[in-house]
N, CA, C, O and CB atoms as a CASP TS submission, in Angstrom:
PFRMAT TS
TARGET T0000
AUTHOR 0000-0000-0000
METHOD Language model
MODEL 1
PARENT N/A
ATOM      1  N   UNK     1      31.484  60.552 -24.357  1.00  0.00           N
ATOM      2  CA  UNK     1      32.632  59.736 -24.960  1.00  0.00           C
ATOM      3  C   UNK     1      33.978  60.347 -24.593  1.00  0.00           C
ATOM      4  O   UNK     1      34.915  59.598 -24.317  1.00  0.00           O
ATOM      5  CB  UNK     1      32.516  59.661 -26.550  1.00  0.00           C
ATOM      6  N   UNK     2      34.115  61.605 -24.578  1.00  0.00           N
ATOM      7  CA  UNK     2      35.426  62.136 -24.271  1.00  0.00           C
ATOM      8  C   UNK     2      35.821  61.898 -22.903  1.00  0.00           C
ATOM      9  O   UNK     2      37.011  61.855 -22.589  1.00  0.00           O
ATOM     10  CB  UNK     2      35.493  63.541 -24.532  1.00  0.00           C
ATOM     11  N   UNK     3      34.770  61.721 -21.973  1.00  0.00           N
ATOM     12  CA  UNK     3      34.947  61.388 -20.603  1.00  0.00           C
ATOM     13  C   UNK     3      35.698  60.078 -20.520  1.00  0.00           C
ATOM     14  O   UNK     3      36.674  60.022 -19.771  1.00  0.00           O
ATOM     15  CB  UNK     3      33.611  61.316 -19.881  1.00  0.00           C
ATOM     16  N   UNK     4      35.345  59.061 -21.195  1.00  0.00           N
ATOM     17  CA  UNK     4      35.923  57.745 -21.200  1.00  0.00           C
ATOM     18  C   UNK     4      37.344  57.831 -21.718  1.00  0.00           C
ATOM     19  O   UNK     4      38.239  57.193 -21.163  1.00  0.00           O
ATOM     20  CB  UNK     4      35.085  56.782 -22.041  1.00  0.00           C
ATOM     21  N   UNK     5      37.572  58.604 -22.769  1.00  0.00           N
ATOM     22  CA  UNK     5      38.966  58.634 -23.301  1.00  0.00           C
ATOM     23  C   UNK     5      39.907  59.412 -22.279  1.00  0.00           C
ATOM     24  O   UNK     5      41.090  59.102 -22.136  1.00  0.00           O
ATOM     25  CB  UNK     5      38.990  59.353 -24.772  1.00  0.00           C
ATOM     26  N   UNK     6      39.336  60.374 -21.627  1.00  0.00           N
ATOM     27  CA  UNK     6      40.170  61.031 -20.591  1.00  0.00           C
ATOM     28  C   UNK     6      40.546  60.182 -19.412  1.00  0.00           C
ATOM     29  O   UNK     6      41.629  60.298 -18.837  1.00  0.00           O
ATOM     30  CB  UNK     6      39.477  62.209 -20.083  1.00  0.00           C
ATOM     31  N   UNK     7      39.490  59.211 -19.027  1.00  0.00           N
ATOM     32  CA  UNK     7      39.789  58.380 -17.973  1.00  0.00           C
ATOM     33  C   UNK     7      40.878  57.308 -18.345  1.00  0.00           C
ATOM     34  O   UNK     7      41.711  56.922 -17.525  1.00  0.00           O
ATOM     35  CB  UNK     7      38.531  57.754 -17.515  1.00  0.00           C
ATOM     36  N   UNK     8      40.810  56.851 -19.660  1.00  0.00           N
ATOM     37  CA  UNK     8      41.710  55.905 -20.045  1.00  0.00           C
ATOM     38  C   UNK     8      43.214  56.508 -20.192  1.00  0.00           C
ATOM     39  O   UNK     8      44.220  55.857 -19.910  1.00  0.00           O
ATOM     40  CB  UNK     8      41.191  55.303 -21.328  1.00  0.00           C
ATOM     41  N   UNK     9      43.221  57.702 -20.622  1.00  0.00           N
ATOM     42  CA  UNK     9      44.571  58.383 -20.700  1.00  0.00           C
ATOM     43  C   UNK     9      45.100  58.657 -19.301  1.00  0.00           C
ATOM     44  O   UNK     9      46.306  58.606 -19.064  1.00  0.00           O
ATOM     45  CB  UNK     9      44.485  59.746 -21.507  1.00  0.00           C
ATOM     46  N   UNK    10      44.209  58.944 -18.392  1.00  0.00           N
ATOM     47  CA  UNK    10      44.582  59.102 -17.000  1.00  0.00           C
ATOM     48  C   UNK    10      45.197  57.833 -16.463  1.00  0.00           C
ATOM     49  O   UNK    10      46.281  57.883 -15.883  1.00  0.00           O
ATOM     50  CB  UNK    10      43.382  59.495 -16.167  1.00  0.00           C
ATOM     51  N   UNK    11      44.551  56.703 -16.634  1.00  0.00           N
ATOM     52  CA  UNK    11      45.054  55.408 -16.013  1.00  0.00           C
ATOM     53  C   UNK    11      46.347  55.087 -16.716  1.00  0.00           C
ATOM     54  O   UNK    11      47.264  54.600 -16.055  1.00  0.00           O
ATOM     55  CB  UNK    11      43.993  54.173 -16.162  1.00  0.00           C
ATOM     56  N   UNK    12      46.498  55.328 -18.049  1.00  0.00           N
ATOM     57  CA  UNK    12      47.752  54.998 -18.726  1.00  0.00           C
ATOM     58  C   UNK    12      48.913  55.871 -18.123  1.00  0.00           C
ATOM     59  O   UNK    12      50.024  55.375 -17.938  1.00  0.00           O
ATOM     60  CB  UNK    12      47.609  55.237 -20.298  1.00  0.00           C
ATOM     61  N   UNK    13      48.646  57.114 -17.837  1.00  0.00           N
ATOM     62  CA  UNK    13      49.634  58.022 -17.289  1.00  0.00           C
ATOM     63  C   UNK    13      50.012  57.552 -15.899  1.00  0.00           C
ATOM     64  O   UNK    13      51.186  57.606 -15.530  1.00  0.00           O
ATOM     65  CB  UNK    13      49.106  59.472 -17.259  1.00  0.00           C
ATOM     66  N   UNK    14      49.025  57.082 -15.101  1.00  0.00           N
ATOM     67  CA  UNK    14      49.360  56.635 -13.762  1.00  0.00           C
ATOM     68  C   UNK    14      50.115  55.402 -13.787  1.00  0.00           C
ATOM     69  O   UNK    14      51.062  55.306 -13.007  1.00  0.00           O
ATOM     70  CB  UNK    14      48.174  56.455 -12.944  1.00  0.00           C
ATOM     71  N   UNK    15      49.822  54.379 -14.616  1.00  0.00           N
ATOM     72  CA  UNK    15      50.529  53.179 -14.640  1.00  0.00           C
ATOM     73  C   UNK    15      51.728  53.153 -15.428  1.00  0.00           C
ATOM     74  O   UNK    15      52.512  52.217 -15.269  1.00  0.00           O
ATOM     75  CB  UNK    15      49.732  52.204 -15.056  1.00  0.00           C
ATOM     76  N   UNK    16      51.970  54.057 -16.253  1.00  0.00           N
ATOM     77  CA  UNK    16      53.242  54.302 -17.038  1.00  0.00           C
ATOM     78  C   UNK    16      52.957  53.734 -18.377  1.00  0.00           C
ATOM     79  O   UNK    16      51.878  53.191 -18.616  1.00  0.00           O
ATOM     80  CB  UNK    16      54.570  53.626 -16.380  1.00  0.00           C
ATOM     81  N   UNK    17      53.911  53.848 -19.264  1.00  0.00           N
ATOM     82  CA  UNK    17      53.791  53.302 -20.647  1.00  0.00           C
ATOM     83  C   UNK    17      54.646  52.108 -20.791  1.00  0.00           C
ATOM     84  O   UNK    17      55.410  51.768 -19.888  1.00  0.00           O
ATOM     85  CB  UNK    17      54.176  54.338 -21.710  1.00  0.00           C
ATOM     86  N   UNK    18      54.535  51.449 -21.928  1.00  0.00           N
ATOM     87  CA  UNK    18      55.308  50.282 -22.195  1.00  0.00           C
ATOM     88  C   UNK    18      56.811  50.520 -22.144  1.00  0.00           C
ATOM     89  O   UNK    18      57.551  49.610 -21.770  1.00  0.00           O
ATOM     90  CB  UNK    18      54.932  49.748 -23.504  1.00  0.00           C
ATOM     91  N   UNK    19      57.289  51.704 -22.505  1.00  0.00           N
ATOM     92  CA  UNK    19      58.718  51.995 -22.534  1.00  0.00           C
ATOM     93  C   UNK    19      59.219  52.097 -21.056  1.00  0.00           C
ATOM     94  O   UNK    19      60.427  52.111 -20.817  1.00  0.00           O
ATOM     95  CB  UNK    19      59.007  53.344 -23.350  1.00  0.00           C
ATOM     96  N   UNK    20      58.302  52.167 -20.092  1.00  0.00           N
ATOM     97  CA  UNK    20      58.798  52.223 -18.694  1.00  0.00           C
ATOM     98  C   UNK    20      59.061  50.784 -18.170  1.00  0.00           C
ATOM     99  O   UNK    20      59.740  50.635 -17.154  1.00  0.00           O
ATOM    100  CB  UNK    20      57.749  52.971 -17.760  1.00  0.00           C
ATOM    101  N   UNK    21      58.566  49.770 -18.805  1.00  0.00           N
ATOM    102  CA  UNK    21      58.697  48.415 -18.376  1.00  0.00           C
ATOM    103  C   UNK    21      60.027  47.875 -18.865  1.00  0.00           C
ATOM    104  O   UNK    21      60.656  48.412 -19.777  1.00  0.00           O
ATOM    105  CB  UNK    21      57.532  47.567 -18.879  1.00  0.00           C
ATOM    106  N   UNK    22      60.442  46.752 -18.195  1.00  0.00           N
ATOM    107  CA  UNK    22      61.704  46.091 -18.577  1.00  0.00           C
ATOM    108  C   UNK    22      61.494  45.514 -19.981  1.00  0.00           C
ATOM    109  O   UNK    22      60.444  44.946 -20.282  1.00  0.00           O
ATOM    110  CB  UNK    22      62.122  44.948 -17.530  1.00  0.00           C
ATOM    111  N   UNK    23      62.495  45.666 -20.818  1.00  0.00           N
ATOM    112  CA  UNK    23      62.418  45.073 -22.148  1.00  0.00           C
ATOM    113  C   UNK    23      62.350  43.566 -22.168  1.00  0.00           C
ATOM    114  O   UNK    23      62.862  42.919 -21.254  1.00  0.00           O
ATOM    115  CB  UNK    23      63.571  45.500 -22.937  1.00  0.00           C
ATOM    116  N   UNK    24      61.752  43.000 -23.155  1.00  0.00           N
ATOM    117  CA  UNK    24      61.507  41.584 -23.178  1.00  0.00           C
ATOM    118  C   UNK    24      62.805  40.726 -23.220  1.00  0.00           C
ATOM    119  O   UNK    24      62.853  39.599 -22.729  1.00  0.00           O
ATOM    120  CB  UNK    24      60.642  41.268 -24.362  1.00  0.00           C
ATOM    121  N   UNK    25      63.792  41.297 -23.802  1.00  0.00           N
ATOM    122  CA  UNK    25      65.068  40.558 -23.870  1.00  0.00           C
ATOM    123  C   UNK    25      65.878  40.506 -22.634  1.00  0.00           C
ATOM    124  O   UNK    25      66.890  39.809 -22.572  1.00  0.00           O
ATOM    125  CB  UNK    25      65.890  41.116 -24.886  1.00  0.00           C
ATOM    126  N   UNK    26      65.447  41.245 -21.627  1.00  0.00           N
ATOM    127  CA  UNK    26      66.205  41.386 -20.348  1.00  0.00           C
ATOM    128  C   UNK    26      65.679  40.357 -19.361  1.00  0.00           C
ATOM    129  O   UNK    26      65.119  40.744 -18.335  1.00  0.00           O
ATOM    130  CB  UNK    26      66.072  42.851 -19.743  1.00  0.00           C
ATOM    131  N   UNK    27      65.819  39.177 -19.600  1.00  0.00           N
ATOM    132  CA  UNK    27      65.453  38.182 -18.644  1.00  0.00           C
ATOM    133  C   UNK    27      66.471  37.892 -17.606  1.00  0.00           C
ATOM    134  O   UNK    27      67.656  38.175 -17.781  1.00  0.00           O
ATOM    135  CB  UNK    27      65.136  36.985 -19.313  1.00  0.00           C
ATOM    136  N   UNK    28      65.975  37.272 -16.412  1.00  0.00           N
ATOM    137  CA  UNK    28      66.915  36.983 -15.386  1.00  0.00           C
ATOM    138  C   UNK    28      67.854  35.776 -15.804  1.00  0.00           C
ATOM    139  O   UNK    28      67.474  34.921 -16.604  1.00  0.00           O
ATOM    140  CB  UNK    28      66.150  36.681 -14.074  1.00  0.00           C
ATOM    141  N   UNK    29      69.011  35.765 -15.254  1.00  0.00           N
ATOM    142  CA  UNK    29      69.891  34.607 -15.591  1.00  0.00           C
ATOM    143  C   UNK    29      69.318  33.358 -15.072  1.00  0.00           C
ATOM    144  O   UNK    29      68.689  33.359 -14.014  1.00  0.00           O
ATOM    145  CB  UNK    29      71.297  34.778 -15.037  1.00  0.00           C
ATOM    146  N   UNK    30      69.513  32.243 -15.795  1.00  0.00           N
ATOM    147  CA  UNK    30      69.040  30.947 -15.427  1.00  0.00           C
ATOM    148  C   UNK    30      70.004  30.305 -14.500  1.00  0.00           C
ATOM    149  O   UNK    30      71.198  30.296 -14.799  1.00  0.00           O
ATOM    150  CB  UNK    30      68.814  30.096 -16.624  1.00  0.00           C
ATOM    151  N   UNK    31      69.552  29.729 -13.321  1.00  0.00           N
ATOM    152  CA  UNK    31      70.283  28.956 -12.490  1.00  0.00           C
ATOM    153  C   UNK    31      70.423  27.539 -13.054  1.00  0.00           C
ATOM    154  O   UNK    31      69.511  26.715 -12.978  1.00  0.00           O
ATOM    155  CB  UNK    31      69.683  28.976 -11.172  1.00  0.00           C
ATOM    156  N   UNK    32      71.635  27.291 -13.634  1.00  0.00           N
ATOM    157  CA  UNK    32      71.866  26.010 -14.241  1.00  0.00           C
ATOM    158  C   UNK    32      71.795  24.815 -13.328  1.00  0.00           C
ATOM    159  O   UNK    32      71.404  23.731 -13.761  1.00  0.00           O
ATOM    160  CB  UNK    32      73.140  26.026 -14.865  1.00  0.00           C
ATOM    161  N   UNK    33      72.157  24.981 -12.098  1.00  0.00           N
ATOM    162  CA  UNK    33      72.112  23.888 -11.141  1.00  0.00           C
ATOM    163  C   UNK    33      70.645  23.571 -10.898  1.00  0.00           C
ATOM    164  O   UNK    33      70.277  22.398 -10.841  1.00  0.00           O
ATOM    165  CB  UNK    33      72.858  24.249  -9.802  1.00  0.00           C
ATOM    166  N   UNK    34      69.856  24.516 -10.764  1.00  0.00           N
ATOM    167  CA  UNK    34      68.345  24.236 -10.600  1.00  0.00           C
ATOM    168  C   UNK    34      67.761  23.646 -11.802  1.00  0.00           C
ATOM    169  O   UNK    34      66.846  22.833 -11.670  1.00  0.00           O
ATOM    170  CB  UNK    34      67.549  25.510 -10.281  1.00  0.00           C
ATOM    171  N   UNK    35      68.166  23.949 -12.892  1.00  0.00           N
ATOM    172  CA  UNK    35      67.642  23.359 -14.269  1.00  0.00           C
ATOM    173  C   UNK    35      68.185  21.903 -14.238  1.00  0.00           C
ATOM    174  O   UNK    35      67.442  20.968 -14.539  1.00  0.00           O
ATOM    175  CB  UNK    35      68.229  24.237 -15.700  1.00  0.00           C
ATOM    176  N   UNK    36      69.430  21.717 -13.888  1.00  0.00           N
ATOM    177  CA  UNK    36      69.998  20.253 -13.872  1.00  0.00           C
ATOM    178  C   UNK    36      69.216  19.460 -12.915  1.00  0.00           C
ATOM    179  O   UNK    36      68.811  18.342 -13.235  1.00  0.00           O
ATOM    180  CB  UNK    36      71.551  20.175 -13.450  1.00  0.00           C
ATOM    181  N   UNK    37      68.972  19.982 -11.725  1.00  0.00           N
ATOM    182  CA  UNK    37      68.282  19.187 -10.668  1.00  0.00           C
ATOM    183  C   UNK    37      66.834  18.845 -11.114  1.00  0.00           C
ATOM    184  O   UNK    37      66.334  17.764 -10.803  1.00  0.00           O
ATOM    185  CB  UNK    37      68.256  19.991  -9.293  1.00  0.00           C
ATOM    186  N   UNK    38      66.176  19.755 -11.829  1.00  0.00           N
ATOM    187  CA  UNK    38      64.806  19.593 -12.251  1.00  0.00           C
ATOM    188  C   UNK    38      64.766  18.534 -13.345  1.00  0.00           C
ATOM    189  O   UNK    38      63.806  17.769 -13.426  1.00  0.00           O
ATOM    190  CB  UNK    38      64.205  20.938 -12.740  1.00  0.00           C
ATOM    191  N   UNK    39      65.812  18.479 -14.200  1.00  0.00           N
ATOM    192  CA  UNK    39      65.894  17.576 -15.278  1.00  0.00           C
ATOM    193  C   UNK    39      66.099  16.212 -14.708  1.00  0.00           C
ATOM    194  O   UNK    39      65.486  15.265 -15.201  1.00  0.00           O
ATOM    195  CB  UNK    39      66.987  17.957 -16.241  1.00  0.00           C
ATOM    196  N   UNK    40      66.900  16.045 -13.727  1.00  0.00           N
ATOM    197  CA  UNK    40      67.202  14.788 -13.021  1.00  0.00           C
ATOM    198  C   UNK    40      65.900  14.255 -12.397  1.00  0.00           C
ATOM    199  O   UNK    40      65.607  13.064 -12.501  1.00  0.00           O
ATOM    200  CB  UNK    40      68.315  15.007 -11.910  1.00  0.00           C
ATOM    201  N   UNK    41      65.162  15.091 -11.784  1.00  0.00           N
ATOM    202  CA  UNK    41      63.901  14.555 -11.181  1.00  0.00           C
ATOM    203  C   UNK    41      62.912  14.087 -12.169  1.00  0.00           C
ATOM    204  O   UNK    41      62.231  13.079 -11.983  1.00  0.00           O
ATOM    205  CB  UNK    41      63.247  15.577 -10.339  1.00  0.00           C
ATOM    206  N   UNK    42      62.828  14.942 -13.385  1.00  0.00           N
ATOM    207  CA  UNK    42      61.902  14.493 -14.405  1.00  0.00           C
ATOM    208  C   UNK    42      62.338  13.216 -15.070  1.00  0.00           C
ATOM    209  O   UNK    42      61.487  12.440 -15.506  1.00  0.00           O
ATOM    210  CB  UNK    42      61.726  15.546 -15.429  1.00  0.00           C
ATOM    211  N   UNK    43      63.648  12.957 -15.168  1.00  0.00           N
ATOM    212  CA  UNK    43      64.146  11.806 -15.788  1.00  0.00           C
ATOM    213  C   UNK    43      63.962  10.613 -14.869  1.00  0.00           C
ATOM    214  O   UNK    43      63.743   9.502 -15.352  1.00  0.00           O
ATOM    215  CB  UNK    43      65.574  11.998 -16.167  1.00  0.00           C
ATOM    216  N   UNK    44      64.041  10.801 -13.605  1.00  0.00           N
ATOM    217  CA  UNK    44      63.635   9.690 -12.621  1.00  0.00           C
ATOM    218  C   UNK    44      62.200   9.311 -12.725  1.00  0.00           C
ATOM    219  O   UNK    44      61.846   8.133 -12.712  1.00  0.00           O
ATOM    220  CB  UNK    44      63.896  10.112 -11.168  1.00  0.00           C
ATOM    221  N   UNK    45      61.332  10.362 -12.832  1.00  0.00           N
ATOM    222  CA  UNK    45      59.869  10.017 -12.913  1.00  0.00           C
ATOM    223  C   UNK    45      59.571   9.325 -14.206  1.00  0.00           C
ATOM    224  O   UNK    45      58.732   8.424 -14.233  1.00  0.00           O
ATOM    225  CB  UNK    45      58.972  11.283 -12.789  1.00  0.00           C
ATOM    226  N   UNK    46      60.213   9.699 -15.274  1.00  0.00           N
ATOM    227  CA  UNK    46      59.991   9.057 -16.532  1.00  0.00           C
ATOM    228  C   UNK    46      60.435   7.613 -16.474  1.00  0.00           C
ATOM    229  O   UNK    46      59.729   6.757 -17.008  1.00  0.00           O
ATOM    230  CB  UNK    46      60.704   9.791 -17.632  1.00  0.00           C
ATOM    231  N   UNK    47      61.615   7.271 -15.831  1.00  0.00           N
ATOM    232  CA  UNK    47      62.096   5.959 -15.716  1.00  0.00           C
ATOM    233  C   UNK    47      61.129   5.074 -14.858  1.00  0.00           C
ATOM    234  O   UNK    47      60.820   3.939 -15.219  1.00  0.00           O
ATOM    235  CB  UNK    47      63.490   5.997 -15.128  1.00  0.00           C
ATOM    236  N   UNK    48      60.724   5.576 -13.848  1.00  0.00           N
ATOM    237  CA  UNK    48      59.790   4.830 -12.888  1.00  0.00           C
ATOM    238  C   UNK    48      58.453   4.514 -13.727  1.00  0.00           C
ATOM    239  O   UNK    48      57.983   3.377 -13.754  1.00  0.00           O
ATOM    240  CB  UNK    48      59.440   5.783 -11.479  1.00  0.00           C
ATOM    241  N   UNK    49      57.901   5.549 -14.380  1.00  0.00           N
ATOM    242  CA  UNK    49      56.668   5.223 -15.164  1.00  0.00           C
ATOM    243  C   UNK    49      56.960   4.261 -16.296  1.00  0.00           C
ATOM    244  O   UNK    49      56.060   3.513 -16.678  1.00  0.00           O
ATOM    245  CB  UNK    49      56.034   6.504 -15.744  1.00  0.00           C
ATOM    246  N   UNK    50      58.117   4.231 -16.839  1.00  0.00           N
ATOM    247  CA  UNK    50      58.395   3.306 -17.922  1.00  0.00           C
ATOM    248  C   UNK    50      58.457   1.899 -17.369  1.00  0.00           C
ATOM    249  O   UNK    50      57.984   0.975 -18.030  1.00  0.00           O
ATOM    250  CB  UNK    50      59.705   3.670 -18.642  1.00  0.00           C
ATOM    251  N   UNK    51      59.027   1.688 -16.166  1.00  0.00           N
ATOM    252  CA  UNK    51      59.038   0.425 -15.632  1.00  0.00           C
ATOM    253  C   UNK    51      57.791  -0.039 -15.027  1.00  0.00           C
ATOM    254  O   UNK    51      57.527  -1.242 -15.027  1.00  0.00           O
ATOM    255  CB  UNK    51      60.019   0.350 -14.736  1.00  0.00           C
ATOM    256  N   UNK    52      57.023   0.806 -14.522  1.00  0.00           N
ATOM    257  CA  UNK    52      55.800   0.490 -13.804  1.00  0.00           C
ATOM    258  C   UNK    52      54.469   1.018 -14.460  1.00  0.00           C
ATOM    259  O   UNK    52      53.436   1.176 -13.810  1.00  0.00           O
ATOM    260  CB  UNK    52      55.925   1.049 -12.420  1.00  0.00           C
ATOM    261  N   UNK    53      54.577   1.254 -15.688  1.00  0.00           N
ATOM    262  CA  UNK    53      53.438   1.867 -16.395  1.00  0.00           C
ATOM    263  C   UNK    53      52.134   1.048 -16.311  1.00  0.00           C
ATOM    264  O   UNK    53      51.044   1.560 -16.053  1.00  0.00           O
ATOM    265  CB  UNK    53      53.803   2.066 -17.852  1.00  0.00           C
ATOM    266  N   UNK    54      52.331  -0.271 -16.549  1.00  0.00           N
ATOM    267  CA  UNK    54      51.213  -1.093 -16.504  1.00  0.00           C
ATOM    268  C   UNK    54      50.596  -1.257 -15.063  1.00  0.00           C
ATOM    269  O   UNK    54      49.378  -1.375 -14.931  1.00  0.00           O
ATOM    270  CB  UNK    54      51.597  -2.393 -17.069  1.00  0.00           C
ATOM    271  N   UNK    55      51.404  -1.264 -14.047  1.00  0.00           N
ATOM    272  CA  UNK    55      50.837  -1.177 -12.654  1.00  0.00           C
ATOM    273  C   UNK    55      50.131   0.058 -12.419  1.00  0.00           C
ATOM    274  O   UNK    55      49.035   0.068 -11.858  1.00  0.00           O
ATOM    275  CB  UNK    55      51.888  -1.299 -11.619  1.00  0.00           C
ATOM    276  N   UNK    56      50.754   1.172 -12.852  1.00  0.00           N
ATOM    277  CA  UNK    56      50.118   2.485 -12.723  1.00  0.00           C
ATOM    278  C   UNK    56      48.754   2.602 -13.304  1.00  0.00           C
ATOM    279  O   UNK    56      47.830   3.135 -12.689  1.00  0.00           O
ATOM    280  CB  UNK    56      50.948   3.484 -13.336  1.00  0.00           C
ATOM    281  N   UNK    57      48.632   2.066 -14.572  1.00  0.00           N
ATOM    282  CA  UNK    57      47.417   2.160 -15.205  1.00  0.00           C
ATOM    283  C   UNK    57      46.358   1.256 -14.629  1.00  0.00           C
ATOM    284  O   UNK    57      45.170   1.577 -14.679  1.00  0.00           O
ATOM    285  CB  UNK    57      47.602   1.903 -16.573  1.00  0.00           C
ATOM    286  N   UNK    58      46.781   0.099 -14.069  1.00  0.00           N
ATOM    287  CA  UNK    58      45.826  -0.854 -13.487  1.00  0.00           C
ATOM    288  C   UNK    58      45.162  -0.182 -12.178  1.00  0.00           C
ATOM    289  O   UNK    58      44.035  -0.537 -11.833  1.00  0.00           O
ATOM    290  CB  UNK    58      46.596  -2.262 -13.121  1.00  0.00           C
ATOM    291  N   UNK    59      45.826   0.723 -11.507  1.00  0.00           N
ATOM    292  CA  UNK    59      45.306   1.471 -10.404  1.00  0.00           C
ATOM    293  C   UNK    59      44.120   2.290 -10.772  1.00  0.00           C
ATOM    294  O   UNK    59      43.347   2.643  -9.881  1.00  0.00           O
ATOM    295  CB  UNK    59      46.339   2.328  -9.847  1.00  0.00           C
ATOM    296  N   UNK    60      43.916   2.617 -11.999  1.00  0.00           N
ATOM    297  CA  UNK    60      42.780   3.417 -12.426  1.00  0.00           C
ATOM    298  C   UNK    60      41.725   2.715 -13.218  1.00  0.00           C
ATOM    299  O   UNK    60      40.701   3.300 -13.570  1.00  0.00           O
ATOM    300  CB  UNK    60      43.249   4.513 -13.198  1.00  0.00           C
ATOM    301  N   UNK    61      41.983   1.394 -13.515  1.00  0.00           N
ATOM    302  CA  UNK    61      40.996   0.538 -14.145  1.00  0.00           C
ATOM    303  C   UNK    61      39.952   0.148 -13.275  1.00  0.00           C
ATOM    304  O   UNK    61      40.273  -0.305 -12.177  1.00  0.00           O
ATOM    305  CB  UNK    61      41.577  -0.620 -14.676  1.00  0.00           C
ATOM    306  N   UNK    62      38.621   0.258 -13.611  1.00  0.00           N
ATOM    307  CA  UNK    62      37.558  -0.045 -12.787  1.00  0.00           C
ATOM    308  C   UNK    62      37.396  -1.532 -12.746  1.00  0.00           C
ATOM    309  O   UNK    62      37.525  -2.168 -13.792  1.00  0.00           O
ATOM    310  CB  UNK    62      36.335   0.641 -13.233  1.00  0.00           C
ATOM    311  N   UNK    63      37.134  -2.109 -11.664  1.00  0.00           N
ATOM    312  CA  UNK    63      37.007  -3.519 -11.445  1.00  0.00           C
ATOM    313  C   UNK    63      35.538  -3.823 -11.389  1.00  0.00           C
ATOM    314  O   UNK    63      34.766  -3.085 -10.776  1.00  0.00           O
ATOM    315  CB  UNK    63      37.737  -3.973 -10.165  1.00  0.00           C
ATOM    316  N   UNK    64      35.110  -4.993 -12.078  1.00  0.00           N
ATOM    317  CA  UNK    64      33.698  -5.427 -11.997  1.00  0.00           C
ATOM    318  C   UNK    64      32.818  -4.569 -12.854  1.00  0.00           C
ATOM    319  O   UNK    64      31.603  -4.571 -12.658  1.00  0.00           O
ATOM    320  CB  UNK    64      33.195  -5.390 -10.559  1.00  0.00           C
ATOM    321  N   UNK    65      33.343  -3.863 -13.761  1.00  0.00           N
ATOM    322  CA  UNK    65      32.520  -3.073 -14.733  1.00  0.00           C
ATOM    323  C   UNK    65      31.931  -1.849 -14.018  1.00  0.00           C
ATOM    324  O   UNK    65      30.933  -1.310 -14.496  1.00  0.00           O
ATOM    325  CB  UNK    65      31.348  -3.964 -15.356  1.00  0.00           C
ATOM    326  N   UNK    66      32.469  -1.411 -12.960  1.00  0.00           N
ATOM    327  CA  UNK    66      31.847  -0.205 -12.318  1.00  0.00           C
ATOM    328  C   UNK    66      32.552   1.021 -12.696  1.00  0.00           C
ATOM    329  O   UNK    66      32.176   2.109 -12.259  1.00  0.00           O
ATOM    330  CB  UNK    66      31.836  -0.309 -10.810  1.00  0.00           C
TER
END
């Protein structure tokens, strides 16, 4: 049993501890232009689906009971 604990401690020492890692609050800054472009694309997809939802669903309906 002591053998397994020693191996676990060895791995923890090799990989570092949680304090060596970047804190959770230190996130990268958000690229607002990228966020805006992504929102625009999603809005366009939503509007197309709102207009053509019935046609979109018909493409998946089985014909002839198959």
